[in-house]
N, C-alpha and C positions, 0 to 999 in steps of 0.2 A: 526586491523580494517578490517571489511568486508562491502561491499556495495551490496545492492540488488536493482535492477531496475525492476519494474513490469510494463509492458505496457498492456493496455486492452481497448477494444472497447465495449461500452454498446449498448443495443438495443435502437432503436429510441424512443424518448419520456422519457427516463430514466435519462437524464442528470441532472436534478434538484435533484432527489433522490440520484444520485451518489455523487454529490457535498456535500450533507448533510451527507452522510455516511462517506465520506473522512474527513470532518470537525470533526466528532465524533471520528474517528480513530486517527486523529492527536492529539486531546485533550488527549486521553488515552495514546497513545504510547509515546508521548514526555515526559511522567512522568516515563517511565521505566528506571531502573538503568543502563542498558547496551545500551540504545539508545542514539546515538550521534546526529542524524538528521533524521527527518521523514517528508517528504513533498509530498503532493498530487498535481498533476498538471493536467490541462485541456488544450488540444491542441488549438492553435489559428487558425489552419487551418481546423480542423475537430472537432466540439464540442462533438462528441460521443467518441473521443479518449482521454484517460487519462493515467497517469502513477504515480507510487509512486517511489520516490527516498529515499532510506533508508540507514542509516549508523549505524552499531552496533560495540560494542567493539570486539565481537568475535562470533563464531557460537553458543555458549551457550546462548548469549543474544538474538540472532535471534530465537533460539529454544524456549526460554522463551516467547518471543513476540507471537510466533505462538501458544503457549499453553495457553495464557491468555483467560479468559472467554469472554471478549469483542471481541477478534479476531473471535471466533466462531460465536458470535452474529452478528457482523457488517460486517465481510468479508465473512466467509463461508456461513452464512445464509442470509446475506444482499446484499453485492456486487456481489458475485458469480452468483446468479440467474439473475442478470441484465446484465451480460456479454455475448457478442457475441463471443469474442475471448480473449485470454490472453497468454502472453509470459513473461518469467522472466529470468534474468541473474544475477549471483553472481560474484562479482569482489573483488579483493584485490589490495591495492596500489602497484604501481611500485616503488621499492626502488632504 
């Protein structure tokens, strides 16, 4: 299993659009064969700060997710233009 955590801050006024795009991505991504968990979050301290917590079976499942047509539509062309900053980290479980 691998875990991807993506933190991002959106431009002022883009919070509602961001929440809607996250809902759409959750709906699509949770149906992917290799997706174990996919949750978007909004900060309680800064409403412009969001994150995705994602679990996949393996790197191939994450790659398939990133290759999906809805990823291009709702992340690359939807969320990315709304972002002011973004960081991501990939994790594996500690055995």
